[in-house]
N, C-alpha and C positions, 0 to 999 in steps of 0.2 A: 363617378357620378355622371349621369346623363345630362347634357345641356338642356335648358328649358325648351329650345327650339325642337329638339328631338322628341321630347315628351309631348309637345303640342302636335307634332306630326302624327305620332302614334295615336293620340287621342282623337284627332280628326279622322284617321283611317278607321279606328274602331267604331266611331259614331257616324260613319259616312252615310248610312241610310237615314238617320235622323236629320243630318244637315241637308241632304238632298231633298228630303221630304219637306222640310221647312222652306228651302229655296224655291221648290216647285210651286208650293201653295202660295208663297208670297209673290212670286213672279206672275203666275196666272191670275192671282187676286188683283194685282195692279192693272193688268191688261184687260181683264174681264171680271168686274166686281161680282157678277152672279155666280162665278166659279166657287166663291166662298160661302154660298148659301147652304143651309142645312139640307134642303131638298137635293141639291147637286151632290153633296157629300154622301147622301144615302144612295144616290145612283152609282157613285164610284164604288161604294162597298158592294152593292148588288152585282155590278159588272165584274168586279175583281174576285168574286167568290170562286169561280172555276179555277182561275190562276192560283189563288191561295191554296186550294186543296191539292192541286198538282205540285205546287212548290213544297208543301209539307211532305209529300211522298218523296220528292227528289232530295229533300234534306237528309232523309235516312240513308240514301245511297251515297250522296256527296260526303257524308260524315265518314264513310268507309274508305274514302279516297277513290271511289268509282264514279260512274256517270251513267245516266239512262237517257238515251236520245229517242227512245221508242214511245214515250208517253203520248205524243200527239197521234201516232198511229194506233195505239191502244184505244184512245178516245174514238177514233174514226171507225175502227172495226166494231167496237162495242155499240156505237150508235147505229151502224149499218145493220147489225144483227137485231138490235132493238126495233129499228124501223120495220124490219121484216115481220117480226113476231107481233108487234102492235097492230100493223095493218092486217095481220091474220086474225085479230080478235082479242089478243092479250091486253091486259091493262098496264098502266104505268109501273106498278110495283113489280110485275114480271119483267118489265124492261130494266128496272133498277137492278134486280137480282141477276139478270143476264149480263149487264155491263160490269157488275162487281165480279162475277165469276170469270168473265173473259179477261178482265184486268189482272186478277189474281193468277190465273193460269199463265198468261204471257209473262208476267213478272217472275213467277216461279221458274218458267222456262229460261228466262234471261239469267236468273241466279244459278241454275244448273249448268248452263253453258260456261258461265264465268268460273264457277267453283270446281266442277268436275272435269270439264274439258280444258280448263286453264286458259281460256281465251280472254283477250283484252276486252273490258267492258265497252270501250268506245266502238270496237269492231263489231261486237255482238249486237249491241243495241242499234247501231247504224244499219246493220243488215236487217234486223227486225223492223226498223222504221220503213225501209224500202219494201219488204215483204208485206208488212201490215197495210201500207197505203195501197199497194197493188191489189191485195185481197179485198180491201174495202171498196175499191173502185169496181172490182168484179161483182161484189155483192150488190152494189147500187146501180150497176150498169152505167156508171158515170152520170147518173141523173139524180136530181134532188128527190128525196122522199119526204113528203109532207105528212106530219103526224096529226092525229085527231085533236080537237080543241081541248079535251080533258087533260091532255099531256101538258099543255101550257098552264093549266090551273096550278100545278105544283110550283112552277117558277114564279107565278103571280101571287101565291098564297102568303098570308101574313099571320104571325102570332104576336099578339099584344103590340101590333103596329110594326113589327120587325119582319122583313121578308124571310121566308123559310130558307132560301139558299144562303142568306147571310148567317142565319142561326146554324145551319148545317156546317158551313165553313168554319165558324167559330168553335163549334163542337169538335170538329176534326182537329183544329188547331190546339184546343185545350187538351184533348186526349193524347195527342202526339207529344205535347210539351211535358205532360205527366209521365209518359212512358220514358222519355229521355232523362228526366230529372229524378224519377222516383223508383225506377226498376233496375234490376240487375242487367237486363238486356240493354238498357240505355247506356249504362256504364261500360259494358263490354263493347258496345258499338263504338264509343269514343276511343276505347283502348285499341281496337282493331284498326281504326283509321289513323291513330297517332303512330302506332308501330305494330304492324301485323305480326312480325316475328316475335317481338317481346310478348305480345298477347298470347301467341301460341305456346310459348314457353311457360307462361303463367297458367296454362291449363284451359284457356278459352277456346271453344270450338269455333274457329273463324269461319269455316264453311257454313255452319248453321246460322251464324250471325248474318253472313252475306245473303244466304237464301231468304231469310226473313226480311231483310232490308229491301231486296228487289221485289219480293212478293207484296210488301206493304206499298212500295212505289207503284206497282201495277194496280193495286186495289184503289189507291187514291186517284190514279189516272182514270179508272173506270167510273168512280164516283164524281170526279170533276167533269167527265164527259156527260154524265147524266144531268148534272146541274146545268151545264151549258146547253144541252139538248132541250131541257125544259124551258129555257129562256128563249131559244130560237124557234122551236117548234118544227124544225126541218133538218134533214141530214143532207148537206150539200157535199159535192166532191172535195171541197176544201175544208171540211169540218175537222177541227183539231189541229190544223196546220200551224206550225210555229209555236205551239204550246210548250214544246220541249225547251225552246230557247227562252221563252218568257218565264217558264218555271225556274230554270237554272238562274236566270238573271235576278229573279225575285229572291231566291234563296241566297245567292252570293251578295246581293245588295244588302240583305238582312244580316250579313256577317258570317255566313257559312263558307268555309274555305274549300276551294277546289282541290286542295291537297289533302283533305281529310282530317278528322280528329278535332275539328274546331267549328263551333257554330251553335246557334240556338233557334228553336222554332218560334218562340215568342220573346220579344216583339219582332225578331228578325224577319221571318217569312211574311208576317202580316204587313210590316212597313214596306218590304220590297214589292209585294204584290199590289198593295194600294198605291205605291209610288208609280209603278208602271201604268196602272189604269188611270191614275190622275193625269199623267202626261197625255195619254190618248184622249181623255175627256176634255182636257184644256184645249187641245188642238182642234177638236170638233167645235167647241164653243167659239174659238177664234176663226172658225171657217177656213182652216189651213188646207192646202192642197192634199188630198188623201194619198197621193203618191209619195208624199214625204213621210208618212207614218212608218213604213219599214226602215227608212234611213234613220229616223230618230230612235226607233226601237233598237236598231243595231248599235247606235251610238251608246245607248244605255247599257247594252250587253258588254260592249267594249269597255265602258267605264267600270262596270262591275268587275270584270276580269283584271283590269289595271289596278284597281283598288286592292283586290285580293292578292295579286302578285306582289305589289309593293308592301303590303302588310306582312306577307309571308317572308319576304326578303329581310325586312326589319327584325322580325322575330328570330330568324335564323342567325343574323349577325349578332343579335344580343345574346343568343344562346352560345355562340362560339367565343364570345368575349370571356376571357379568363383573367381574373384578378389575382395576382400573386402577392401573398402577404408574407413578408419575411418573418421567420421565427427565430427566437433567441437560441444561440448555440451554447451548449454546456461548456463551462470552463474546465 
């Protein structure tokens, strides 16, 4: 039997996102009472929409035991292409289609390199990150591209009082949660992440699962980039920067394991993305030095990795524990 202290530690690790969420809101609520207002909470949801969409896509990849560091570059390249076509006379919907197409193609390319060429996901996506950001800087000529006012109308639009970006993010969240919980693909994704060799022996096409996972991740990166672009109204040389780390931190804080095979989209990714944005929002309200933002975000990422590593170690030690039950010997 496990001691009560061990059970409490596992419970705290499994509910880390909920505990941190409560602590952050309580702490900023004490320091700045207007942090807890309904208006401010709606701002947090609106600002966290791009991160949430990217975190949903990254969850698919993390569940396979892989990683995708190229999502920020995908957002930047898609936004740069969209800026070019919109300034050329195309509408926002054409920009949306272009960003989704660009994201899906890059994601599929990542999947092909990982599955067919048998390259490490970290190496592949890190290379695509560098190539993508360089290509985006070439497209924009390292200058900001300001989009027409109608592009901002999407980011400011509301349905029944709820911002369209929030509805879109919640829609992606719901659809992804249903895919993981109710479809054969979702069950196979968990199986591949838990034990790829066992999944292969069970007849699961691991290559196809990985291809779909990386393509979905790229698709979500393109959609997240469009939502962010509709809120900012401009493509800067730093557009999409650090979204790969924010998305991974949101997914891991929500309970998705970096080791694969474990995690949930809801409420995990939702709590993780909202938590990260709540911290940034609280720092702005407290008028904290902006140069501290990256340090605090890095601390959150480190905490997410620490929690996941500790949780994985405890699970591994529990699985290794063997209880020997003596059996009666025949006389």
